[in-house]
MDTraj code that builds the backbone (N, CA, C; nanometers):
import mdtraj as md
import numpy as np

residues = "MET LYS GLY ARG PHE ALA ALA LEU LEU THR CYS GLY LEU SER LEU ALA ALA ALA ALA THR ALA GLN GLN PRO PRO ALA ALA PHE SER PRO PRO ALA THR LEU LYS GLY PRO CYS LEU ASP THR VAL GLU SER LYS THR ALA TRP PHE ASP PRO SER ASN TYR PRO LEU LEU GLY ASN GLY VAL LYS VAL GLY ARG ALA PHE TYR HIS PRO ASP PRO GLU TYR SER GLU SER ALA ARG GLN ALA LYS THR GLN GLY MET VAL LEU LEU ALA VAL ALA ILE ASN ALA GLU GLY ASN VAL ASP ALA VAL LYS VAL VAL CYS SER LEU GLU PRO GLY LEU ASP GLN ASN ALA ALA ASP ALA ALA LYS LYS TRP LYS PHE THR PRO ALA THR LYS ASP GLY GLU PRO VAL PRO VAL GLN ILE GLU VAL ALA VAL GLY PHE ARG LEU TYR".split()
xyz = np.array([
    [19.0780, -4.7090, -5.6220],
    [19.0227, -4.5757, -5.6118],
    [19.0175, -4.5313, -5.4656],
    [18.9695, -4.6232, -5.3772],
    [18.9626, -4.5884, -5.2359],
    [19.1019, -4.5672, -5.1789],
    [19.1996, -4.6457, -5.2274],
    [19.3374, -4.6328, -5.1797],
    [19.3962, -4.4975, -5.2162],
    [19.3700, -4.4513, -5.3408],
    [19.4200, -4.3206, -5.3835],
    [19.3563, -4.2091, -5.3025],
    [19.2253, -4.2220, -5.2800],
    [19.1534, -4.1201, -5.2025],
    [19.2089, -4.1123, -5.0609],
    [19.2318, -4.2285, -4.9993],
    [19.2862, -4.2318, -4.8637],
    [19.4264, -4.1712, -4.8611],
    [19.5081, -4.2010, -4.9633],
    [19.6442, -4.1465, -4.9699],
    [19.6395, -3.9946, -4.9864],
    [19.5517, -3.9452, -5.0744],
    [19.5381, -3.8005, -5.0936],
    [19.4882, -3.7325, -4.9665],
    [19.3935, -3.7947, -4.9015],
    [19.3388, -3.7387, -4.7779],
    [19.4472, -3.7319, -4.6714],
    [19.5253, -3.8386, -4.6577],
    [19.6334, -3.8419, -4.5594],
    [19.7373, -3.7358, -4.5917],
    [19.7725, -3.7245, -4.7169],
    [19.8705, -3.6253, -4.7597],
    [19.8193, -3.4839, -4.7327],
    [19.6944, -3.4610, -4.7646],
    [19.6339, -3.3289, -4.7420],
    [19.6299, -3.2935, -4.5947],
    [19.5943, -3.3905, -4.5104],
    [19.5908, -3.3648, -4.3665],
    [19.7305, -3.3378, -4.3127],
    [19.8288, -3.4091, -4.3633],
    [19.9670, -3.3878, -4.3194],
    [20.0145, -3.2486, -4.3574],
    [19.9836, -3.2055, -4.4798],
    [20.0219, -3.0711, -4.5233],
    [19.9511, -2.9640, -4.4415],
    [19.8235, -2.9858, -4.4121],
    [19.7479, -2.8888, -4.3329],
    [19.8048, -2.8799, -4.1914],
    [19.8392, -2.9930, -4.1338],
    [19.8963, -2.9942, -3.9995],
    [20.0315, -2.9234, -3.9980],
    [20.1116, -2.9468, -4.0996],
    [20.2429, -2.8827, -4.1072],
    [20.2282, -2.7320, -4.1254],
    [20.1341, -2.6913, -4.2073],
    [20.1134, -2.5485, -4.2319],
    [20.0653, -2.4766, -4.1060],
    [19.9735, -2.5379, -4.0333],
    [19.9226, -2.4730, -3.9126],
    [20.0253, -2.4743, -3.8016],
    [20.1154, -2.5725, -3.8008],
    [20.2180, -2.5788, -3.6965],
    [20.3196, -2.4664, -3.7141],
    [20.3374, -2.4154, -3.8356],
    [20.4354, -2.3108, -3.8614],
    [20.3807, -2.1718, -3.8319],
    [20.2508, -2.1560, -3.8307],
    [20.1926, -2.0250, -3.8094],
    [20.1620, -2.0049, -3.6617],
    [20.1931, -1.8869, -3.6078],
    [20.1569, -1.8625, -3.4677],
    [20.0053, -1.8526, -3.4559],
    [19.9501, -1.8941, -3.3418],
    [19.8056, -1.8874, -3.3262],
    [19.7576, -1.7430, -3.3281],
    [19.6443, -1.7227, -3.3903],
    [19.5873, -1.5883, -3.3980],
    [19.5369, -1.5475, -3.2609],
    [19.5611, -1.4230, -3.2246],
    [19.5139, -1.3724, -3.0955],
    [19.3638, -1.3514, -3.1025],
    [19.2957, -1.3915, -2.9950],
    [19.1506, -1.3747, -2.9897],
    [19.1189, -1.2311, -2.9540],
    [19.0332, -1.1703, -3.0310],
    [18.9857, -1.0367, -2.9955],
    [18.8337, -1.0401, -3.0015],
    [18.7696, -1.0274, -2.8839],
    [18.6249, -1.0344, -2.8807],
    [18.5633, -0.9148, -2.9499],
    [18.4399, -0.9289, -3.0000],
    [18.3735, -0.8147, -3.0615],
    [18.3557, -0.7032, -2.9590],
    [18.3457, -0.5813, -3.0057],
    [18.3366, -0.4651, -2.9168],
    [18.2149, -0.4735, -2.8249],
    [18.1105, -0.5433, -2.8675],
    [17.9901, -0.5507, -2.7852],
    [17.9949, -0.6631, -2.6841],
    [18.1026, -0.7431, -2.6829],
    [18.1140, -0.8545, -2.5893],
    [18.2029, -0.8131, -2.4735],
    [18.1457, -0.8054, -2.3560],
    [18.2190, -0.7633, -2.2367],
    [18.2761, -0.8862, -2.1669],
    [18.3981, -0.8760, -2.1230],
    [18.4629, -0.9860, -2.0539],
    [18.4353, -0.9833, -1.9052],
    [18.4866, -1.0831, -1.8340],
    [18.4669, -1.0874, -1.6897],
    [18.5464, -0.9774, -1.6212],
    [18.5122, -0.9502, -1.4969],
    [18.5852, -0.8511, -1.4181],
    [18.7283, -0.8964, -1.3990],
    [18.8121, -0.8010, -1.3679],
    [18.9499, -0.8353, -1.3379],
    [18.9551, -0.9176, -1.2103],
    [19.0526, -1.0022, -1.2026],
    [19.0719, -1.0863, -1.0848],
    [19.1425, -1.0029, -0.9786],
    [19.0650, -0.9473, -0.8864],
    [19.1197, -0.8585, -0.7851],
    [19.1040, -0.9203, -0.6468],
    [19.1661, -0.8575, -0.5491],
    [19.1539, -0.9037, -0.4107],
    [19.0078, -0.8977, -0.3677],
    [18.9373, -0.7927, -0.4105],
    [18.7975, -0.7783, -0.3727],
    [18.7112, -0.8929, -0.4246],
    [18.7497, -0.9529, -0.5376],
    [18.6698, -1.0622, -0.5930],
    [18.6890, -1.1914, -0.5149],
    [18.7827, -1.1942, -0.4218],
    [18.8094, -1.3150, -0.3446],
    [18.7518, -1.3080, -0.2035],
    [18.6822, -1.1998, -0.1703],
    [18.6310, -1.1831, -0.0349],
    [18.4901, -1.2385, -0.0221],
    [18.4464, -1.2481, 0.1023],
    [18.3085, -1.2893, 0.1287],
    [18.2182, -1.1685, 0.1024],
    [18.1100, -1.1907, 0.0341],
    [18.0171, -1.0818, 0.0012],
    [17.9111, -1.0657, 0.1079],
    [17.8891, -1.1705, 0.1855],
    [17.7911, -1.1678, 0.2932],
    [17.8619, -1.2127, 0.4205],
    [17.8042, -1.1868, 0.5356],
    [17.8645, -1.2228, 0.6634],
    [17.8904, -1.3738, 0.6676],
    [18.0181, -1.4142, 0.6738],
    [18.0501, -1.5579, 0.6733],
    [17.9948, -1.6345, 0.7933],
    [17.9614, -1.5637, 0.9016],
    [17.9017, -1.6350, 1.0146],
    [17.7566, -1.6729, 0.9847],
    [17.6926, -1.5982, 0.8936],
    [17.5551, -1.6315, 0.8521],
    [17.5526, -1.7171, 0.7257],
    [17.6450, -1.6903, 0.6328],
    [17.6518, -1.7617, 0.5050],
    [17.7966, -1.8042, 0.4823],
    [17.8342, -1.9247, 0.5289],
    [17.9733, -1.9696, 0.5123],
    [18.0127, -1.9788, 0.3650],
    [18.1419, -1.9654, 0.3419],
    [18.1967, -1.9831, 0.2074],
    [18.2075, -2.1316, 0.1772],
    [18.2146, -2.1640, 0.0494],
    [18.2361, -2.3035, 0.0103],
    [18.3722, -2.3489, 0.0612],
    [18.3870, -2.4763, 0.0798],
    [18.5102, -2.5315, 0.1345],
    [18.4883, -2.5623, 0.2817],
    [18.5916, -2.6050, 0.3484],
    [18.5822, -2.6416, 0.4899],
    [18.4667, -2.7379, 0.5149],
    [18.4453, -2.8274, 0.4220],
    [18.3406, -2.9272, 0.4385],
    [18.2038, -2.8846, 0.3891],
    [18.1882, -2.7582, 0.3457],
    [18.0593, -2.7102, 0.2943],
    [18.0508, -2.7440, 0.1465],
    [17.9455, -2.8141, 0.1101],
    [17.9225, -2.8517, -0.0293],
    [17.7951, -2.7852, -0.0775],
    [17.8032, -2.7186, -0.1919],
    [17.6886, -2.6456, -0.2451],
    [17.5856, -2.7429, -0.3022],
    [17.4587, -2.7061, -0.2911],
    [17.3525, -2.7820, -0.3555],
    [17.3472, -2.7463, -0.5030],
    [17.2547, -2.8046, -0.5740],
    [17.2430, -2.7710, -0.7165],
    [17.1129, -2.6948, -0.7395],
    [17.1157, -2.6094, -0.8381],
    [16.9963, -2.5326, -0.8729],
    [16.8994, -2.6248, -0.9457],
    [16.7763, -2.6331, -0.8970],
    [16.6768, -2.7140, -0.9671],
    [16.5674, -2.6264, -1.0278],
    [16.5634, -2.4994, -0.9906],
    [16.4723, -2.4040, -1.0547],
    [16.5519, -2.2762, -1.0763],
    [16.5732, -2.2404, -1.2021],
    [16.6554, -2.1234, -1.2324],
    [16.6073, -2.0559, -1.3600],
    [16.4999, -1.9757, -1.3486],
    [16.4512, -1.9061, -1.4679],
    [16.5569, -1.8095, -1.5216],
    [16.5612, -1.7989, -1.6533],
    [16.6560, -1.7090, -1.7177],
    [16.6120, -1.5638, -1.7009],
    [16.7089, -1.4734, -1.6914],
    [16.6743, -1.3310, -1.6841],
    [16.6318, -1.2781, -1.8203],
    [16.5570, -1.1708, -1.8182],
    [16.5160, -1.1046, -1.9417],
    [16.6319, -1.0206, -1.9954],
    [16.6358, -1.0037, -2.1267],
    [16.7331, -0.9144, -2.1893],
    [16.6736, -0.7748, -2.1863],
    [16.7428, -0.6770, -2.1303],
    [16.6895, -0.5411, -2.1274],
    [16.6878, -0.4841, -2.2690],
    [16.5908, -0.4000, -2.2966],
    [16.5768, -0.3440, -2.4313],
    [16.6977, -0.2571, -2.4660],
    [16.7477, -0.1822, -2.3681],
    [16.8634, -0.0954, -2.3954],
    [16.9861, -0.1792, -2.4318],
    [17.0050, -0.2919, -2.3653],
    [17.1182, -0.3796, -2.3960],
    [17.0990, -0.4473, -2.5310],
    [16.9761, -0.4818, -2.5621],
    [16.9481, -0.5444, -2.6916],
    [16.9789, -0.4469, -2.8053],
    [16.9360, -0.3213, -2.7893],
    [16.9600, -0.2211, -2.8931],
    [17.1093, -0.1914, -2.9077],
    [17.1824, -0.1913, -2.7962],
    [17.3267, -0.1666, -2.8001],
    [17.4045, -0.2927, -2.8371],
    [17.3331, -0.4054, -2.8501],
    [17.3942, -0.5350, -2.8817],
    [17.5005, -0.5739, -2.7782],
    [17.4706, -0.5454, -2.6519],
    [17.5612, -0.5774, -2.5422],
    [17.5505, -0.7256, -2.5086],
    [17.6647, -0.7909, -2.4978],
    [17.6711, -0.9315, -2.4606],
    [17.7794, -0.9485, -2.3555],
    [17.7689, -1.0512, -2.2743],
    [17.8721, -1.0774, -2.1757],
    [17.8175, -1.1470, -2.0532],
    [17.8874, -1.1275, -1.9418],
    [17.8534, -1.1952, -1.8173],
    [17.8318, -1.0946, -1.7057],
    [17.7346, -1.1251, -1.6206],
    [17.7157, -1.0544, -1.4946],
    [17.7544, -1.1539, -1.3863],
    [17.8427, -1.1147, -1.2969],
    [17.8832, -1.2020, -1.1873],
    [17.8061, -1.1613, -1.0632],
    [17.7370, -1.2577, -1.0045],
    [17.6545, -1.2326, -0.8868],
    [17.7083, -1.3079, -0.7667],
    [17.6961, -1.2458, -0.6495],
    [17.7175, -1.3160, -0.5227],
    [17.5782, -1.3495, -0.4719],
    [17.5565, -1.4760, -0.4373],
    [17.4241, -1.5232, -0.3980],
    [17.4326, -1.5867, -0.2591],
    [17.3460, -1.5386, -0.1682],
    [17.3362, -1.5964, -0.0335],
    [17.2169, -1.6909, -0.0332],
    [17.2438, -1.8182, -0.0021],
    [17.1416, -1.9226, -0.0055],
    [17.1220, -1.9750, 0.1364],
    [16.9969, -1.9794, 0.1817],
    [16.9709, -2.0272, 0.3182],
    [16.9716, -2.1798, 0.3234],
    [16.9540, -2.2355, 0.4424],
    [16.9634, -2.3807, 0.4631],
    [16.8508, -2.4572, 0.3946],
    [16.7438, -2.3873, 0.3551],
    [16.6345, -2.4533, 0.2824],
    [16.6576, -2.4512, 0.1312],
    [16.7596, -2.3795, 0.0862],
    [16.7892, -2.3724, -0.0568],
    [16.7273, -2.2529, -0.1260],
    [16.6709, -2.1600, -0.0500],
    [16.6131, -2.0378, -0.1076],
    [16.7167, -1.9261, -0.1076],
    [16.7068, -1.8377, -0.2048],
    [16.7996, -1.7250, -0.2146],
    [16.7515, -1.6139, -0.1220],
    [16.8392, -1.5743, -0.0298],
    [16.8073, -1.4662, 0.0632],
    [16.8530, -1.3310, 0.0130],
    [16.9678, -1.3257, -0.0552],
    [17.0223, -1.1975, -0.1001],
    [17.1084, -1.2182, -0.2236],
    [17.1160, -1.1124, -0.3046],
    [17.1962, -1.1150, -0.4266],
    [17.2690, -0.9817, -0.4377],
    [17.3968, -0.9864, -0.4735],
    [17.4749, -0.8659, -0.4996],
    [17.5420, -0.8807, -0.6347],
    [17.5472, -0.7723, -0.7109],
    [17.6200, -0.7724, -0.8376],
    [17.7671, -0.7500, -0.8059],
    [17.8493, -0.8480, -0.8432],
    [17.9929, -0.8427, -0.8180],
    [18.0645, -0.7809, -0.9371],
    [18.0245, -0.8207, -1.0557],
    [18.0848, -0.7712, -1.1789],
    [17.9720, -0.7262, -1.2709],
    [17.9673, -0.5967, -1.2951],
    [17.8585, -0.5374, -1.3714],
    [17.8817, -0.5484, -1.5215],
    [17.7737, -0.5555, -1.5955],
    [17.7796, -0.5577, -1.7417],
    [17.7096, -0.4352, -1.7988],
    [17.5841, -0.4194, -1.7656],
    [17.5011, -0.3085, -1.8126],
    [17.3894, -0.2968, -1.7094],
    [17.3530, -0.1754, -1.6651],
    [17.2589, -0.1615, -1.5537],
    [17.1302, -0.2433, -1.5671],
    [17.0689, -0.2433, -1.6829],
    [16.9458, -0.3197, -1.7019],
    [16.9691, -0.4699, -1.6916],
    [17.0791, -0.5176, -1.7497],
    [17.1108, -0.6603, -1.7432],
    [17.1491, -0.7010, -1.6009],
    [17.2214, -0.6125, -1.5312],
    [17.2576, -0.6406, -1.3919],
    [17.1317, -0.6606, -1.3082],
    [17.0360, -0.5692, -1.3215],
    [16.9133, -0.5759, -1.2434],
    [16.8317, -0.6999, -1.2791],
    [16.8225, -0.7303, -1.4086],
    [16.7462, -0.8474, -1.4515],
    [16.8105, -0.9774, -1.4040],
    [16.9440, -0.9822, -1.4036],
    [17.0140, -1.1011, -1.3541],
    [16.9880, -1.1180, -1.2041],
    [16.9964, -1.0090, -1.1296],
    [16.9724, -1.0160, -0.9853],
    [16.8283, -1.0554, -0.9555],
    [16.7330, -0.9984, -1.0286],
    [16.5916, -1.0321, -1.0079],
    [16.5647, -1.1792, -1.0365],
    [16.6238, -1.2315, -1.1433],
    [16.6053, -1.3728, -1.1772],
    [16.6682, -1.4616, -1.0698],
    [16.7876, -1.4250, -1.0217],
    [16.8570, -1.5064, -0.9219],
    [16.7782, -1.5152, -0.7914],
    [16.7042, -1.4107, -0.7582],
    [16.6241, -1.4120, -0.6353],
    [16.5130, -1.5172, -0.6408],
    [16.4780, -1.5631, -0.7597],
    [16.3725, -1.6640, -0.7765],
    [16.4281, -1.8065, -0.7802],
    [16.5596, -1.8212, -0.7907],
    [16.6190, -1.9522, -0.8038],
    [16.5964, -2.0350, -0.6777],
    [16.5898, -2.1660, -0.6970],
    [16.5748, -2.2624, -0.5872],
    [16.6869, -2.3651, -0.5983],
    [16.7473, -2.3974, -0.4850],
    [16.8587, -2.4907, -0.4795],
    [16.8259, -2.6060, -0.3855],
    [16.8887, -2.7191, -0.4094],
    [16.8898, -2.8207, -0.3047],
    [16.9822, -2.7633, -0.1977],
    [16.9560, -2.7889, -0.0706],
    [17.0372, -2.7262, 0.0345],
    [17.1849, -2.7638, 0.0268],
    [17.2694, -2.6662, 0.0605],
    [17.4114, -2.6950, 0.0774],
    [17.4246, -2.7780, 0.2050],
    [17.5314, -2.8552, 0.2144],
    [17.5469, -2.9413, 0.3326],
    [17.6869, -2.9301, 0.3904],
    [17.6941, -2.9551, 0.5194],
    [17.8215, -2.9706, 0.5895],
    [17.8016, -3.0851, 0.6872],
    [17.8829, -3.1852, 0.6742],
    [17.8702, -3.3068, 0.7568],
    [17.7306, -3.3673, 0.7430],
    [17.6733, -3.3578, 0.6223],
    [17.5424, -3.4168, 0.5950],
    [17.4238, -3.3346, 0.6412],
    [17.4480, -3.2201, 0.7045],
    [17.3395, -3.1347, 0.7544],
    [17.3223, -3.0136, 0.6631],
    [17.1975, -2.9697, 0.6370],
    [17.1764, -2.8502, 0.5548],
    [17.2325, -2.7257, 0.6231],
    [17.3017, -2.6422, 0.5451],
    [17.3590, -2.5178, 0.5962],
    [17.3402, -2.4070, 0.4935],
    [17.3368, -2.2816, 0.5387],
    [17.3367, -2.1706, 0.4436],
    [17.4753, -2.1582, 0.3801],
    [17.4833, -2.0929, 0.2657],
    [17.6101, -2.0791, 0.1950],
    [17.6043, -1.9559, 0.1060],
    [17.7212, -1.9036, 0.0716],
    [17.7291, -1.7976, -0.0287],
    [17.8161, -1.8463, -0.1434],
    [17.7710, -1.8144, -0.2646],
    [17.8432, -1.8576, -0.3842],
    [17.8445, -1.7420, -0.4841],
    [17.9338, -1.7517, -0.5807],
    [17.9330, -1.6598, -0.6937],
    [17.8811, -1.7340, -0.8150],
    [17.7951, -1.6664, -0.8915],
    [17.7336, -1.7262, -1.0091],
    [17.7490, -1.6307, -1.1263],
    [17.7943, -1.6811, -1.2395],
    [17.8045, -1.6021, -1.3612],
    [17.6768, -1.6224, -1.4429],
    [17.6158, -1.5115, -1.4817],
    [17.4943, -1.5163, -1.5639],
    [17.5315, -1.4589, -1.7008],
    [17.5172, -1.5411, -1.8031],
    [17.5553, -1.4996, -1.9377],
    [17.4406, -1.4388, -2.0153],
    [17.4738, -1.3370, -2.0929],
    [17.3794, -1.2736, -2.1841],
    [17.4398, -1.2771, -2.3233],
    [17.3673, -1.3379, -2.4144],
    [17.4175, -1.3560, -2.5504],
    [17.3031, -1.3333, -2.6490],
    [17.3276, -1.2542, -2.7505],
    [17.2302, -1.2328, -2.8575],
    [17.2568, -1.3336, -2.9685],
    [17.1501, -1.3918, -3.0217],
    [17.1657, -1.4901, -3.1300],
    [17.1039, -1.4379, -3.2562],
])
top = md.Topology()
chain = top.add_chain()
for i, resn in enumerate(residues, 1):
    res = top.add_residue(resn, chain, resSeq=i)
    for name in ("N", "CA", "C"):
        top.add_atom(name, md.element.get_by_symbol(name[0]), res)
traj = md.Trajectory(xyz[None], top)
């Protein structure tokens, strides 16, 4: 009995694999209320803050990790519109790991943008380092908003 079941299962899996191999993959189309990331433009690759005050990652600069990062609130207008997606933020972090400034790089919805920026200003990081010494840094952070 177990042998027949195993043979049927193997046969069924083989047929399923063959059937899916013949069909082209379905194109993903996100729901209308799900906003995608910003386009990859030249502007998205620039420094958002003065690099002499907040160096970019790389060149020996290693980012710290966030150890306190409260989630942003969902704005009521976005909740009613069922808006979901990502807000991309540029965050300037000082040598102590505190957030000095936040800019919205990729907008989603005005209320969600503001709530993401407000939450990011409260975040705390272990300091970024260069050659083992704490340094300020600027990073981009994606903040997701999803309704469940």
